[in-house]
TIDOPA-256434 format. One record per residue (C-alpha): residue number from 1; residue in three letters; x, y negated, z negated. Coordinates in Angstrom, 2 decimals. Last residue first. Example, Ala and Ser with C-alpha at 12.3 -4.5 7.8 and 13.67 -1.06 7.14 Angstrom:
! TIDOPA-256434
(2, "SER", (13.67, 1.06, -7.14))
(1, "ALA", (12.30, 4.50, -7.80))
This chain:
! TIDOPA-256434
(79, "MET", (7.82, 16.63, -1.55))
(78, "SER", (7.47, 15.05, -5.05))
(77, "LYS", (6.40, 14.83, -8.82))
(76, "GLU", (4.88, 17.86, -9.01))
(75, "GLY", (1.64, 18.51, -10.99))
(74, "TRP", (-0.84, 19.35, -8.09))
(73, "THR", (1.40, 19.44, -4.80))
(72, "ILE", (2.11, 16.76, -2.91))
(71, "LEU", (0.12, 15.48, -0.14))
(70, "ASP", (-2.81, 13.25, -2.42))
(69, "GLY", (0.38, 11.18, -3.19))
(68, "LYS", (0.84, 9.44, 0.61))
(67, "THR", (-2.84, 8.32, 0.01))
(66, "ARG", (-6.28, 8.94, 0.78))
(65, "VAL", (-5.80, 13.08, 2.05))
(64, "HIS", (-8.71, 14.55, 3.49))
(63, "GLU", (-8.07, 13.68, 7.18))
(62, "PRO", (-3.97, 14.77, 7.04))
(61, "LYS", (-1.72, 12.27, 6.96))
(60, "ARG", (-0.17, 10.96, 10.07))
(59, "GLY", (3.43, 10.46, 10.34))
(58, "TRP", (4.40, 11.35, 14.02))
(57, "LEU", (6.10, 14.68, 14.27))
(56, "CYS", (6.43, 15.30, 10.35))
(55, "TRP", (3.13, 14.43, 9.60))
(54, "ASP", (1.59, 16.06, 12.43))
(53, "ILE", (3.78, 19.56, 11.66))
(52, "ALA", (2.60, 19.44, 7.80))
(51, "ALA", (-1.21, 18.73, 9.27))
(50, "LEU", (-0.69, 22.39, 11.33))
(49, "THR", (0.61, 23.94, 7.80))
(48, "ALA", (-2.43, 22.05, 5.80))
(47, "SER", (-4.84, 23.25, 8.28))
(46, "LYS", (-3.83, 26.86, 7.56))
(45, "GLY", (-3.24, 26.39, 3.93))
(44, "LEU", (-5.31, 29.30, 2.24))
(43, "TRP", (-8.77, 27.51, 1.25))
(42, "ASN", (-10.91, 29.12, 3.41))
(41, "SER", (-10.09, 32.59, 4.90))
(40, "GLU", (-12.36, 35.24, 3.28))
(39, "ASP", (-13.25, 38.41, 5.56))
(38, "PRO", (-9.99, 40.10, 3.66))
(37, "ASN", (-11.23, 39.32, 0.61))
(36, "VAL", (-8.85, 39.69, -2.81))
(35, "PRO", (-5.83, 38.53, -1.37))
(34, "GLY", (-7.72, 36.56, 1.15))
(33, "GLU", (-6.92, 37.17, 4.85))
(32, "ALA", (-5.59, 33.91, 7.12))
(31, "VAL", (-4.83, 32.87, 10.75))
(30, "VAL", (-3.05, 30.11, 12.26))
(29, "ALA", (-2.34, 31.59, 16.24))
(28, "TYR", (1.27, 30.95, 17.79))
(27, "PHE", (2.08, 30.53, 21.36))
(26, "THR", (6.14, 30.77, 21.84))
(25, "PRO", (9.33, 28.86, 21.75))
(24, "THR", (10.17, 30.72, 18.34))
(23, "LEU", (9.54, 29.62, 14.96))
(22, "LYS", (11.45, 29.86, 11.40))
(21, "LEU", (8.78, 28.90, 8.52))
(20, "THR", (10.19, 27.54, 5.27))
(19, "GLN", (8.77, 27.09, 2.02))
(18, "GLN", (10.26, 25.68, -1.30))
(17, "GLY", (8.18, 24.85, -4.11))
(16, "LYS", (4.03, 24.62, -4.46))
(15, "PHE", (2.66, 24.92, -0.88))
(14, "CYS", (-1.19, 23.38, -1.62))
(13, "CYS", (-0.46, 20.08, -0.31))
(12, "TRP", (3.04, 20.09, 0.25))
(11, "ASN", (5.78, 20.62, -2.43))
(10, "ARG", (8.62, 21.62, -0.01))
(9, "MET", (7.92, 22.38, 3.09))
(8, "GLY", (10.61, 23.15, 6.17))
(7, "LEU", (9.66, 24.15, 9.61))
(6, "THR", (12.27, 25.45, 11.84))
(5, "ALA", (12.47, 25.55, 15.68))
(4, "ILE", (10.03, 23.44, 16.62))
(3, "THR", (9.77, 22.57, 20.31))
(2, "ILE", (8.61, 19.59, 21.88))
(1, "MET", (8.20, 19.47, 25.61))
């Protein structure tokens, strides 16, 4: 079993800058609420967060990504 203690992202997809999640060995659900409309949850980074784990562990790109350059936040030079 793999246990992830920390997930760090820098300019990963929609997450600009450095982002760090500290995790404990438990079960998680990834949910989001829009800042204006709490019933809205599209395009808030749920899939990008899970894709970051897949990328780190196995090197698999998300389905919407054509090249590795597409993983970098728009306008940034590196991730």
